[in-house]
DRENLUMVO-786695 format. One record per residue (C-alpha): x, y, z; residue in one letter. Coordinates in Angstrom, 3 decimals. Layout:
REM DRENLUMVO-786695
+----------+----------+----------+---------+
:        u :        v :        w : residuo :
+----------+----------+----------+---------+
:        X :        Y :        Z :       a :
...
+----------+----------+----------+---------+
***
This chain:
REM DRENLUMVO-786695
+----------+----------+----------+---------+
:        u :        v :        w : residuo :
+----------+----------+----------+---------+
:   65.033 :  -60.339 :  -14.909 :       x :
:   62.223 :  -61.982 :  -12.624 :       x :
:   62.229 :  -58.425 :  -10.384 :       x :
:   62.555 :  -56.345 :  -13.837 :       x :
:   59.135 :  -58.054 :  -15.501 :       x :
:   57.156 :  -57.407 :  -12.051 :       x :
:   58.701 :  -53.304 :  -12.088 :       x :
:   57.087 :  -53.291 :  -15.857 :       x :
:   54.189 :  -55.271 :  -14.929 :       x :
:   53.353 :  -52.960 :  -11.961 :       x :
:   54.476 :  -49.497 :  -14.387 :       x :
:   51.731 :  -51.054 :  -17.180 :       x :
:   48.577 :  -52.020 :  -13.768 :       x :
:   49.877 :  -48.533 :  -12.372 :       x :
:   49.340 :  -47.089 :  -16.272 :       x :
:   46.402 :  -48.433 :  -17.442 :       x :
:   44.750 :  -46.974 :  -13.806 :       x :
:   46.126 :  -43.815 :  -14.357 :       x :
:   44.347 :  -43.907 :  -18.033 :       x :
:   40.837 :  -45.484 :  -16.756 :       x :
:   40.512 :  -42.762 :  -13.931 :       x :
:   41.396 :  -39.977 :  -16.518 :       x :
:   38.540 :  -41.217 :  -18.686 :       x :
:   36.813 :  -41.558 :  -16.149 :       x :
:   37.120 :  -37.566 :  -15.222 :       x :
:   36.671 :  -36.739 :  -18.709 :       x :
:   33.326 :  -38.823 :  -19.061 :       x :
:   31.872 :  -36.950 :  -16.125 :       x :
:   33.490 :  -33.547 :  -16.657 :       x :
:   31.526 :  -34.468 :  -20.499 :       x :
:   28.394 :  -35.749 :  -18.620 :       x :
:   27.508 :  -33.275 :  -16.490 :       x :
:   27.330 :  -29.941 :  -18.404 :       x :
:   25.183 :  -32.035 :  -20.953 :       x :
:   22.856 :  -32.963 :  -17.864 :       x :
:   22.889 :  -29.200 :  -16.526 :       x :
:   21.837 :  -28.188 :  -20.516 :       x :
:   18.808 :  -30.601 :  -20.158 :       x :
:   17.979 :  -29.507 :  -16.742 :       x :
:   18.200 :  -26.024 :  -17.964 :       x :
:   16.335 :  -26.574 :  -21.194 :       x :
:   13.637 :  -28.383 :  -19.145 :       x :
:   12.936 :  -24.952 :  -16.727 :       x :
:   10.786 :  -22.506 :  -18.832 :       x :
:   11.631 :  -19.432 :  -20.055 :       x :
:    8.106 :  -17.266 :  -19.235 :       x :
:    6.761 :  -17.544 :  -16.401 :       x :
:    3.708 :  -15.556 :  -16.178 :       x :
:    1.936 :  -14.340 :  -13.140 :       x :
:   -0.949 :  -13.079 :  -11.123 :       x :
:   -1.903 :  -12.351 :   -7.462 :       x :
:   -3.364 :  -10.079 :   -4.905 :       x :
:   -3.300 :   -8.309 :   -1.912 :       x :
:   -4.677 :   -7.122 :    1.799 :       x :
:   -3.122 :   -3.700 :    2.414 :       x :
:   -2.564 :   -1.330 :    5.199 :       x :
:   -2.329 :    2.377 :    3.499 :       x :
:   -1.038 :    5.087 :    5.402 :       x :
:   -0.191 :    8.817 :    4.323 :       x :
:   -2.906 :    9.797 :    2.396 :       x :
:   -4.004 :   13.389 :    3.578 :       x :
:   -3.938 :   15.048 :    7.074 :       x :
:   -7.642 :   14.923 :    8.641 :       x :
:  -10.030 :   18.129 :    7.822 :       x :
:  -10.823 :   19.700 :   11.433 :       x :
:  -12.722 :   22.960 :   11.554 :       x :
:  -12.009 :   25.711 :   14.472 :       x :
:  -15.113 :   24.842 :   16.025 :       x :
:  -14.895 :   20.869 :   16.251 :       x :
:  -11.773 :   22.056 :   18.627 :       x :
:  -13.680 :   24.852 :   20.442 :       x :
:  -16.143 :   21.398 :   21.193 :       x :
:  -13.833 :   18.691 :   22.011 :       x :
:  -16.235 :   17.998 :   25.798 :       x :
:  -19.455 :   18.282 :   23.617 :       x :
:  -20.728 :   14.960 :   24.238 :       x :
:  -21.840 :   14.624 :   21.139 :       x :
:  -17.836 :   14.701 :   19.974 :       x :
:  -17.594 :   11.500 :   21.531 :       x :
:  -16.695 :    8.667 :   20.686 :       x :
:  -16.003 :    9.522 :   17.370 :       x :
:  -15.255 :   14.015 :   16.328 :       x :
:  -15.803 :   14.041 :   12.872 :       x :
:  -11.569 :   14.757 :   13.004 :       x :
:  -11.584 :   10.929 :   13.446 :       x :
:  -14.610 :   10.272 :   11.427 :       x :
:  -12.675 :   11.917 :    8.432 :       x :
:   -9.423 :    9.664 :    8.525 :       x :
:   -8.777 :    7.954 :    5.553 :       x :
:   -9.802 :    4.484 :    5.560 :       x :
:   -7.028 :    1.956 :    6.823 :       x :
:   -6.863 :   -0.562 :    4.455 :       x :
:   -6.573 :   -1.497 :    0.688 :       x :
:   -7.423 :   -4.036 :   -1.845 :       x :
:   -5.797 :   -4.334 :   -5.237 :       x :
:   -4.570 :   -7.246 :   -7.853 :       x :
:   -0.552 :   -7.429 :   -9.564 :       x :
:    0.597 :   -9.380 :  -12.552 :       x :
:    4.026 :   -9.702 :  -14.142 :       x :
:    6.036 :  -11.128 :  -17.048 :       x :
:    8.736 :  -12.656 :  -17.199 :       x :
:   11.404 :  -13.734 :  -19.240 :       x :
:   14.836 :  -16.269 :  -18.999 :       x :
:   16.575 :  -16.997 :  -22.009 :       x :
:   17.973 :  -20.277 :  -22.562 :       x :
:   21.763 :  -21.057 :  -21.703 :       x :
:   22.162 :  -16.971 :  -19.525 :       x :
:   21.654 :  -15.967 :  -16.098 :       x :
:   19.430 :  -13.366 :  -17.326 :       x :
:   15.988 :  -12.513 :  -16.419 :       x :
:   13.659 :   -9.476 :  -18.240 :       x :
:   10.626 :   -8.575 :  -16.250 :       x :
:    7.503 :   -6.331 :  -16.390 :       x :
:    5.204 :   -6.153 :  -13.870 :       x :
:    2.850 :   -3.731 :  -12.454 :       x :
:    0.797 :   -3.622 :   -8.765 :       x :
:   -2.224 :   -1.252 :   -8.319 :       x :
:   -4.952 :   -0.789 :   -5.182 :       x :
:   -7.394 :    1.054 :   -4.863 :       x :
:   -9.655 :    1.771 :   -1.333 :       x :
:  -13.165 :    3.440 :   -0.913 :       x :
:  -15.132 :    5.222 :    2.317 :       x :
:  -18.204 :    5.833 :    2.681 :       x :
:  -18.257 :    6.942 :    6.836 :       x :
:  -21.908 :    8.664 :    8.538 :       x :
:  -21.114 :    9.219 :   12.324 :       x :
:  -24.492 :   10.006 :   14.127 :       x :
:  -24.505 :   10.969 :   17.118 :       x :
:  -27.481 :   13.772 :   19.434 :       x :
:  -28.187 :   13.621 :   22.841 :       x :
:  -31.843 :   13.599 :   23.018 :       x :
:  -33.693 :   16.472 :   25.656 :       x :
:  -35.898 :   14.302 :   28.766 :       x :
:  -39.442 :   14.835 :   28.614 :       x :
:  -39.828 :   18.036 :   30.249 :       x :
:  -37.087 :   19.390 :   28.326 :       x :
:  -39.351 :   18.347 :   24.979 :       x :
:  -42.656 :   20.276 :   25.668 :       x :
:  -40.622 :   23.585 :   26.783 :       x :
:  -38.874 :   23.533 :   23.545 :       x :
:  -42.078 :   21.882 :   21.536 :       x :
:  -44.356 :   25.412 :   23.901 :       x :
:  -42.728 :   27.324 :   22.855 :       x :
:  -41.987 :   26.754 :   18.855 :       x :
:  -38.020 :   26.015 :   18.998 :       x :
:  -38.737 :   22.694 :   16.768 :       x :
:  -36.008 :   20.595 :   17.874 :       x :
:  -37.642 :   18.644 :   19.243 :       x :
:  -36.138 :   15.160 :   18.673 :       x :
:  -32.208 :   15.797 :   18.744 :       x :
:  -32.008 :   18.767 :   20.875 :       x :
:  -27.991 :   18.274 :   20.574 :       x :
:  -26.466 :   16.471 :   17.917 :       x :
:  -23.172 :   16.065 :   15.380 :       x :
:  -23.525 :   15.035 :   12.114 :       x :
:  -20.377 :   13.612 :    9.916 :       x :
:  -20.205 :   12.129 :    6.442 :       x :
:  -17.528 :   11.685 :    4.834 :       x :
:  -16.924 :    9.687 :    1.393 :       x :
:  -13.436 :    8.874 :    0.296 :       x :
:  -11.375 :    7.359 :   -2.671 :       x :
:   -7.496 :    5.909 :   -3.062 :       x :
:   -5.609 :    4.126 :   -5.432 :       x :
:   -2.370 :    4.293 :   -5.719 :       x :
:   -0.205 :    2.299 :   -8.609 :       x :
:    3.060 :    0.773 :   -9.658 :       x :
:    4.879 :   -0.460 :  -12.769 :       x :
:    8.229 :   -1.874 :  -12.967 :       x :
:   10.869 :   -2.317 :  -16.401 :       x :
:   13.983 :   -4.452 :  -15.398 :       x :
:   17.066 :   -7.003 :  -16.621 :       x :
:   18.948 :   -8.878 :  -14.361 :       x :
:   21.063 :  -11.454 :  -13.730 :       x :
:   21.427 :  -14.543 :  -12.012 :       x :
:   24.471 :  -13.941 :   -9.144 :       x :
:   22.938 :  -16.599 :   -7.143 :       x :
:   23.878 :  -20.187 :   -8.260 :       x :
:   24.597 :  -23.085 :   -5.523 :       x :
:   24.370 :  -20.026 :   -3.612 :       x :
:   22.240 :  -20.911 :   -0.927 :       x :
:   22.182 :  -24.321 :   -1.884 :       x :
:   20.597 :  -26.228 :   -5.226 :       x :
:   18.677 :  -24.209 :   -7.243 :       x :
:   18.660 :  -21.596 :   -5.443 :       x :
:   18.566 :  -18.039 :   -6.488 :       x :
:   19.761 :  -14.680 :   -6.321 :       x :
:   18.734 :  -12.118 :   -8.988 :       x :
:   20.057 :   -8.852 :   -9.307 :       x :
:   17.810 :   -6.036 :  -11.146 :       x :
:   17.697 :   -2.575 :  -12.423 :       x :
:   15.866 :   -0.330 :  -14.517 :       x :
:   12.749 :    1.622 :  -14.292 :       x :
:   10.079 :    2.261 :  -11.936 :       x :
:    6.553 :    3.886 :  -12.427 :       x :
:    4.213 :    5.201 :   -9.876 :       x :
:    0.639 :    7.292 :   -9.190 :       x :
:   -1.296 :    8.032 :   -6.963 :       x :
:   -3.988 :    9.388 :   -6.554 :       x :
:   -6.984 :   10.820 :   -3.421 :       x :
:  -10.227 :   12.110 :   -2.724 :       x :
:  -11.901 :   13.392 :    0.339 :       x :
:  -15.330 :   14.963 :    1.045 :       x :
:  -16.346 :   16.261 :    4.292 :       x :
:  -19.667 :   17.841 :    5.436 :       x :
:  -20.522 :   18.445 :    8.798 :       x :
:  -23.227 :   20.081 :   10.623 :       x :
:  -23.588 :   19.837 :   14.172 :       x :
:  -25.259 :   21.637 :   17.693 :       x :
:  -23.106 :   20.986 :   20.183 :       x :
:  -24.099 :   23.382 :   22.471 :       x :
:  -28.035 :   24.440 :   24.111 :       x :
:  -28.759 :   26.487 :   26.963 :       x :
:  -31.225 :   28.132 :   28.632 :       x :
:  -31.276 :   32.483 :   28.791 :       x :
:  -30.074 :   32.673 :   33.174 :       x :
:  -31.530 :   36.179 :   33.067 :       x :
:  -35.362 :   35.746 :   30.682 :       x :
:  -37.153 :   33.131 :   30.662 :       x :
:  -37.728 :   30.992 :   27.846 :       x :
:  -35.491 :   31.778 :   26.104 :       x :
:  -33.057 :   28.531 :   24.350 :       x :
:  -29.599 :   29.902 :   23.464 :       x :
:  -27.502 :   27.021 :   20.885 :       x :
:  -25.113 :   27.781 :   18.041 :       x :
:  -25.176 :   25.382 :   14.891 :       x :
:  -21.779 :   24.597 :   13.078 :       x :
:  -21.803 :   23.570 :    9.018 :       x :
:  -19.209 :   22.816 :    7.442 :       x :
:  -17.584 :   21.054 :    4.259 :       x :
:  -14.504 :   20.520 :    2.725 :       x :
:  -12.999 :   18.953 :   -0.392 :       x :
:   -9.819 :   17.615 :   -1.251 :       x :
:   -7.960 :   16.155 :   -4.480 :       x :
:   -4.196 :   14.988 :   -4.045 :       x :
:   -2.292 :   13.253 :   -6.231 :       x :
:    1.451 :   12.419 :   -7.562 :       x :
:    2.889 :   10.478 :  -10.726 :       x :
:    6.719 :    9.859 :  -11.621 :       x :
:    9.510 :    7.714 :  -12.376 :       x :
:   13.099 :    7.301 :  -12.192 :       x :
:   15.306 :    4.325 :  -11.637 :       x :
:   14.876 :    1.203 :   -9.827 :       x :
:   16.937 :   -1.097 :   -8.368 :       x :
:   16.224 :   -4.752 :   -6.872 :       x :
:   17.678 :   -7.730 :   -5.162 :       x :
:   14.933 :  -10.840 :   -5.392 :       x :
:   16.372 :  -14.426 :   -3.558 :       x :
:   14.907 :  -17.823 :   -3.330 :       x :
:   16.615 :  -20.535 :   -1.369 :       x :
:   15.142 :  -24.478 :   -0.836 :       x :
:   14.089 :  -25.430 :    2.483 :       x :
:   12.301 :  -29.441 :    2.312 :       x :
:   10.954 :  -31.395 :   -1.205 :       x :
:   12.799 :  -30.410 :   -4.623 :       x :
:   12.141 :  -29.187 :   -7.944 :       x :
:   10.351 :  -32.746 :   -9.647 :       x :
:    8.287 :  -33.490 :   -7.468 :       x :
:    7.444 :  -30.265 :   -5.523 :       x :
:    9.586 :  -28.374 :   -3.313 :       x :
:    9.256 :  -25.690 :   -0.989 :       x :
:   11.247 :  -21.982 :   -1.303 :       x :
:   11.758 :  -19.237 :    0.975 :       x :
:   11.663 :  -15.892 :   -0.704 :       x :
:   12.692 :  -12.757 :   -0.541 :       x :
:   13.729 :   -9.968 :   -1.329 :       x :
:   14.967 :   -6.109 :   -1.980 :       x :
:   14.206 :   -2.634 :   -4.233 :       x :
:   14.911 :    1.108 :   -3.531 :       x :
:   14.204 :    4.072 :   -6.678 :       x :
:   14.339 :    7.216 :   -7.229 :       x :
:   10.925 :    8.356 :   -8.382 :       x :
:   10.991 :   12.699 :  -10.617 :       x :
:    7.917 :   14.129 :  -10.987 :       x :
:    5.007 :   16.328 :  -10.504 :       x :
:    2.562 :   16.293 :   -6.872 :       x :
:   -0.490 :   17.836 :   -6.683 :       x :
:   -2.841 :   19.261 :   -4.351 :       x :
:   -5.960 :   21.095 :   -4.738 :       x :
:   -8.077 :   21.391 :   -1.190 :       x :
:  -11.013 :   23.521 :   -0.313 :       x :
:  -13.164 :   23.898 :    2.744 :       x :
:  -15.695 :   26.365 :    4.645 :       x :
:  -17.868 :   27.083 :    7.410 :       x :
:  -20.274 :   28.664 :    8.406 :       x :
:  -21.639 :   29.631 :   12.074 :       x :
:  -25.003 :   30.585 :   13.277 :       x :
:  -26.500 :   31.418 :   17.170 :       x :
:  -29.859 :   31.018 :   17.859 :       x :
:  -31.217 :   33.856 :   20.752 :       x :
:  -34.786 :   31.598 :   21.483 :       x :
:  -37.303 :   34.338 :   20.359 :       x :
:  -39.864 :   32.192 :   19.308 :       x :
:  -40.145 :   31.438 :   15.364 :       x :
:  -36.952 :   33.389 :   14.414 :       x :
:  -34.902 :   30.588 :   14.874 :       x :
:  -31.551 :   32.007 :   12.997 :       x :
:  -31.062 :   35.850 :   14.155 :       x :
:  -27.744 :   36.067 :   14.586 :       x :
:  -24.538 :   35.070 :   11.932 :       x :
:  -21.531 :   34.652 :   14.026 :       x :
:  -19.131 :   33.869 :   11.205 :       x :
:  -18.944 :   33.242 :    7.187 :       x :
:  -16.292 :   31.916 :    5.816 :       x :
:  -16.797 :   30.528 :    2.227 :       x :
:  -15.148 :   28.115 :    0.366 :       x :
:  -11.323 :   29.252 :   -0.886 :       x :
:   -9.840 :   26.916 :   -3.398 :       x :
:   -6.112 :   26.914 :   -3.073 :       x :
:   -4.174 :   24.955 :   -5.655 :       x :
:   -0.207 :   23.751 :   -5.488 :       x :
:    2.026 :   21.965 :   -7.821 :       x :
:    5.144 :   20.944 :   -7.895 :       x :
:    8.162 :   18.487 :   -8.888 :       x :
:    9.283 :   16.471 :   -6.161 :       x :
:   12.133 :   13.154 :   -6.175 :       x :
:   10.570 :   10.336 :   -4.034 :       x :
:   12.938 :    8.225 :   -2.846 :       x :
:   11.356 :    5.206 :   -2.442 :       x :
:   12.240 :    1.875 :   -0.692 :       x :
:   10.472 :   -1.771 :   -0.191 :       x :
:   10.975 :   -5.765 :    0.707 :       x :
:    8.741 :   -8.655 :    0.908 :       x :
:    9.110 :  -12.099 :    2.252 :       x :
:    7.402 :  -14.935 :    1.014 :       x :
:    7.194 :  -19.112 :    1.161 :       x :
:    6.202 :  -20.727 :   -1.685 :       x :
:    5.196 :  -24.014 :   -3.203 :       x :
:    6.930 :  -24.650 :   -6.193 :       x :
:    6.978 :  -27.370 :   -9.124 :       x :
:    8.398 :  -27.250 :  -12.460 :       x :
:    6.025 :  -25.303 :  -14.218 :       x :
:    4.349 :  -23.748 :  -11.476 :       x :
:    4.686 :  -21.736 :   -7.731 :       x :
:    2.267 :  -20.610 :   -5.603 :       x :
:    3.725 :  -17.987 :   -2.556 :       x :
:    2.346 :  -16.138 :    0.166 :       x :
:    4.137 :  -13.461 :    1.831 :       x :
:    4.100 :  -10.343 :    3.391 :       x :
:    5.374 :   -7.144 :    1.290 :       x :
:    5.522 :   -2.998 :    2.196 :       x :
:    6.605 :    0.437 :    0.277 :       x :
:    7.456 :    3.345 :    1.692 :       x :
:    7.280 :    6.485 :   -0.496 :       x :
:    9.349 :    9.149 :    1.402 :       x :
:    7.408 :   12.700 :    1.230 :       x :
:    4.949 :   11.735 :   -1.758 :       x :
:    1.688 :   13.243 :   -0.571 :       x :
:    0.952 :   17.331 :    0.148 :       x :
:   -1.313 :   16.078 :    2.523 :       x :
:   -1.991 :   20.055 :    3.853 :       x :
:   -5.545 :   22.002 :    3.108 :       x :
:   -3.932 :   25.387 :    3.646 :       x :
:   -0.268 :   24.983 :    3.579 :       x :
:    2.160 :   22.742 :    2.028 :       x :
:    2.659 :   20.162 :    4.137 :       x :
:    4.793 :   16.681 :    3.027 :       x :
:    3.417 :   12.620 :    3.793 :       x :
:    4.681 :    9.351 :    3.456 :       x :
:    3.115 :    7.573 :    1.700 :       x :
:    3.351 :    3.878 :    2.326 :       x :
:    1.251 :    0.434 :    1.813 :       x :
:    1.949 :   -2.855 :    3.714 :       x :
:   -0.190 :   -6.168 :    4.037 :       x :
:   -0.183 :  -10.003 :    2.900 :       x :
:   -0.190 :  -10.829 :   -0.426 :       x :
:   -0.400 :  -13.975 :   -2.756 :       x :
:    0.389 :  -14.675 :   -6.398 :       x :
:    0.176 :  -18.231 :   -8.711 :       x :
:    3.041 :  -18.425 :  -12.042 :       x :
:    3.152 :  -20.551 :  -14.573 :       x :
:    5.682 :  -21.785 :  -16.692 :       x :
:    5.808 :  -21.779 :  -20.895 :       x :
:    8.148 :  -23.473 :  -23.070 :       x :
:   11.603 :  -25.019 :  -22.292 :       x :
+----------+----------+----------+---------+
***
């Protein structure tokens, strides 16, 4: 009889323990979504981001190289910087960026729009001259050549400018909650990218690379004077589908008190658009035969400016990526990183004939973001 009572008490005790455990699990299951929902509710639904970047630019067009520069490549007036080197496009650009994103509550969707703008300007002036000796100065002055200040010289002026704009509209979904730890994200997005690039260059060169006495006739000087000018305007404008992946993982700290995150991402697009190039250049060569006050008695050649315009429809693949460290708070974020973009065959960099060039920019950037709503 006692054994039966003990068995009944043991059974009831086991049932109570099971019931208590089930109740606690049910309560935890109920509380956890509520806490998660509260956490999600606390998150901002709108993020506004502003920033700037310092970028290395490549592929904005070929430098202008007239024939006489190559013919006198060994002349000391073309060293240490030749006209072709002075004509190279500016290496660096500065710019700004902004974006706005909307993250609806109770979803993992992210809708965003962003714009990236950069610009570079250059205005090089390279002047190099070789001044003759005092004896030579007297000689040139006596015989009226009027070149006693800069007997041999090269002067190059190259004002240039470049601008680029990239605009994105994207819709993405976060598939990575918890993939890289608590509060980590991994957003895959698709959308539309618009890109526009434009560059302009003006080149003016004047040079007297040689100067020598006549080997047979006394008191006669011989030299050439070359002048050249060139203009170029190049552009590309295109639009096409884009894909991107942006991920973020916490490194140290927590979301409420502030944390440091590691951010990274990749993007790709195919742009369809118009590529244009308008170039013109001309050169003039004169020869001085050394006769008294008549310095330019012979015209060697004159190639007048001949505008060359090209325009065609092209397909431009695009790929890029970034990596950054972010200081993140519930409604604010500061990021420092490095970003790069490559547009394959986007620029017609040739002068007399088409020559496709890859346009790229890469460099450090910094952004600050503010969250609203939630």
